[in-house]
C-alpha positions as a Python dict, from the first residue, in 0.01 Angstrom:
ca = {
    (1, 'M'): (0, 0, 0),
    (2, 'K'): (98, 395, -86),
    (3, 'R'): (232, 612, 233),
    (4, 'L'): (28, 903, 272),
    (5, 'V'): (276, 1204, 209),
    (6, 'I'): (229, 1422, 493),
    (7, 'Y'): (274, 1814, 522),
    (8, 'L'): (271, 1940, 882),
    (9, 'D'): (269, 2295, 976),
    (10, 'T'): (451, 2393, 1273),
    (11, 'S'): (167, 2306, 1543),
    (12, 'V'): (212, 1927, 1510),
    (13, 'L'): (580, 1993, 1579),
    (14, 'N'): (468, 2173, 1892),
    (15, 'F'): (245, 1970, 2016),
    (16, 'L'): (539, 1674, 2050),
    (17, 'F'): (648, 1876, 2360),
    (18, 'A'): (331, 2041, 2485),
    (19, 'D'): (305, 1900, 2818),
    (20, 'D'): (-3, 2144, 2949),
    (21, 'A'): (-185, 1957, 2655),
    (22, 'P'): (-137, 1606, 2692),
    (23, 'E'): (-397, 1442, 2530),
    (24, 'K'): (-313, 1660, 2234),
    (25, 'R'): (57, 1564, 2315),
    (26, 'D'): (-15, 1198, 2316),
    (27, 'V'): (-230, 1178, 1996),
    (28, 'T'): (122, 1384, 1798),
    (29, 'L'): (333, 1084, 1998),
    (30, 'E'): (124, 809, 1850),
    (31, 'F'): (143, 969, 1516),
    (32, 'F'): (512, 1043, 1521),
    (33, 'E'): (585, 672, 1705),
    (34, 'G'): (420, 622, 1296),
    (35, 'V'): (636, 831, 1101),
    (36, 'R'): (924, 630, 1270),
    (37, 'Y'): (832, 347, 1120),
    (38, 'G'): (768, 483, 804),
    (39, 'K'): (409, 489, 804),
    (40, 'Y'): (378, 818, 625),
    (41, 'E'): (606, 990, 463),
    (42, 'V'): (579, 1369, 585),
    (43, 'Y'): (743, 1694, 508),
    (44, 'I'): (738, 2026, 626),
    (45, 'S'): (875, 2357, 471),
    (46, 'D'): (1061, 2699, 482),
    (47, 'I'): (756, 2827, 672),
    (48, 'V'): (743, 2573, 977),
    (49, 'V'): (1162, 2650, 973),
    (50, 'D'): (1093, 3045, 1015),
    (51, 'E'): (855, 2973, 1276),
    (52, 'I'): (1042, 2740, 1468),
    (53, 'A'): (1314, 3000, 1422),
    (54, 'K'): (1112, 3251, 1666),
    (55, 'A'): (1073, 2991, 1986),
    (56, 'E'): (1296, 3065, 2270),
    (57, 'P'): (1686, 2918, 2235),
    (58, 'A'): (1554, 2553, 2399),
    (59, 'K'): (1242, 2507, 2256),
    (60, 'R'): (1392, 2588, 1899),
    (61, 'E'): (1677, 2326, 1947),
    (62, 'M'): (1434, 2054, 2037),
    (63, 'L'): (1203, 2145, 1749),
    (64, 'L'): (1509, 2137, 1506),
    (65, 'K'): (1614, 1811, 1684),
    (66, 'T'): (1283, 1664, 1603),
    (67, 'I'): (1275, 1736, 1218),
    (68, 'K'): (1658, 1548, 1192),
    (69, 'D'): (1585, 1271, 1375),
    (70, 'Y'): (1205, 1248, 1202),
    (71, 'E'): (1408, 1273, 871),
    (72, 'I'): (1107, 1495, 798),
    (73, 'G'): (1173, 1617, 417),
    (74, 'F'): (1114, 1967, 298),
    (75, 'L'): (938, 2143, 69),
    (76, 'E'): (1008, 2472, -144),
    (77, 'V'): (839, 2810, -128),
    (78, 'T'): (815, 2860, -477),
    (79, 'D'): (638, 3140, -677),
    (80, 'E'): (371, 2883, -752),
    (81, 'V'): (336, 2828, -416),
    (82, 'V'): (328, 3166, -308),
    (83, 'A'): (104, 3273, -593),
    (84, 'L'): (-158, 3023, -524),
    (85, 'A'): (-163, 3146, -107),
    (86, 'S'): (-239, 3436, -259),
    (87, 'R'): (-520, 3322, -440),
    (88, 'I'): (-628, 3157, -94),
    (89, 'I'): (-663, 3467, 91),
    (90, 'Q'): (-780, 3641, -235),
    (91, 'A'): (-1124, 3455, -188),
    (92, 'G'): (-1147, 3455, 165),
    (93, 'V'): (-1024, 3128, 275),
    (94, 'V'): (-792, 3259, 487),
    (95, 'P'): (-748, 3600, 656),
    (96, 'S'): (-457, 3856, 509),
    (97, 'A'): (-327, 3850, 861),
    (98, 'K'): (-311, 3445, 841),
    (99, 'S'): (-84, 3413, 556),
    (100, 'Q'): (152, 3221, 673),
    (101, 'D'): (-173, 2951, 693),
    (102, 'A'): (-171, 3047, 346),
    (103, 'L'): (152, 2934, 258),
    (104, 'H'): (68, 2617, 433),
    (105, 'I'): (-174, 2539, 221),
    (106, 'A'): (-20, 2620, -51),
    (107, 'V'): (287, 2423, -61),
    (108, 'A'): (103, 2129, 78),
    (109, 'V'): (-156, 2157, -230),
    (110, 'C'): (157, 2251, -513),
    (111, 'N'): (311, 1911, -363),
    (112, 'G'): (59, 1691, -400),
    (113, 'A'): (75, 1614, -36),
    (114, 'D'): (-276, 1366, 65),
    (115, 'V'): (-307, 1551, 368),
    (116, 'L'): (-241, 1905, 536),
    (117, 'L'): (-172, 1813, 903),
    (118, 'S'): (-220, 2089, 1222),
    (119, 'W'): (-341, 2132, 1489),
    (120, 'N'): (-451, 2442, 1413),
    (121, 'F'): (-868, 2415, 1398),
    (122, 'K'): (-957, 2753, 1292),
    (123, 'H'): (-741, 2769, 953),
    (124, 'L'): (-633, 2435, 884),
    (125, 'A'): (-743, 2121, 1013),
    (126, 'N'): (-1156, 2237, 911),
    (127, 'I'): (-1358, 2022, 714),
    (128, 'N'): (-1541, 2403, 586),
    (129, 'K'): (-1215, 2524, 475),
    (130, 'E'): (-1099, 2224, 345),
    (131, 'R'): (-1428, 2270, 124),
    (132, 'L'): (-1352, 2581, 75),
    (133, 'V'): (-966, 2447, -28),
    (134, 'R'): (-1085, 2206, -242),
    (135, 'A'): (-1324, 2418, -456),
    (136, 'L'): (-1067, 2685, -513),
    (137, 'C'): (-792, 2401, -617),
    (138, 'L'): (-1018, 2239, -885),
    (139, 'M'): (-1089, 2616, -1030),
    (140, 'E'): (-686, 2651, -1005),
    (141, 'G'): (-618, 2388, -1218),
    (142, 'Y'): (-534, 2181, -916),
    (143, 'S'): (-600, 1853, -773),
    (144, 'D'): (-844, 1857, -521),
    (145, 'K'): (-723, 1587, -328),
    (146, 'I'): (-599, 1714, -28),
    (147, 'E'): (-722, 1672, 313),
    (148, 'M'): (-679, 1872, 583),
    (149, 'R'): (-666, 1682, 925),
    (150, 'D'): (-564, 1685, 1301),
    (151, 'P'): (-312, 1423, 1415),
    (152, 'M'): (-640, 1210, 1499),
    (153, 'G'): (-745, 1202, 1160),
    (154, 'V'): (-450, 1007, 1019),
    (155, 'I'): (-347, 773, 1345),
    (156, 'G'): (-536, 401, 1409),
    (157, 'D'): (-530, 71, 1359),
    (158, 'E'): (-567, 1, 990),
}
């Protein structure tokens, strides 16, 4: 069976260390066990790295070590990605104040990811936003296969 190609936003990495949210942390840890055993093909982008750079030094080191330890791949933010993110904002799918979220969506779509994984329920792991993104993808000539989920949506027995 083909592995799911998953694009992670920064929140998924952050919740690995969220002792103040043990339920989300535990689900995230379970997801990363699947990553460790090759169940998923996982990627981030420079958007994630830029967001991590704003973290306090100790947390930044833990997050960067996680990326290295789990051998998470990198996807580039190309002109195509920036253009699609702009269309996502223009269409009102994501507000302009949350342009990073639009870029996360665009990176995932432009690179053919099966899933954009996030703990951001307002703009990313949200069925209503997913429907809008899928419609926009079709209008812009992209595949509408992208699913926008939280880690609970991809873990489990198979």
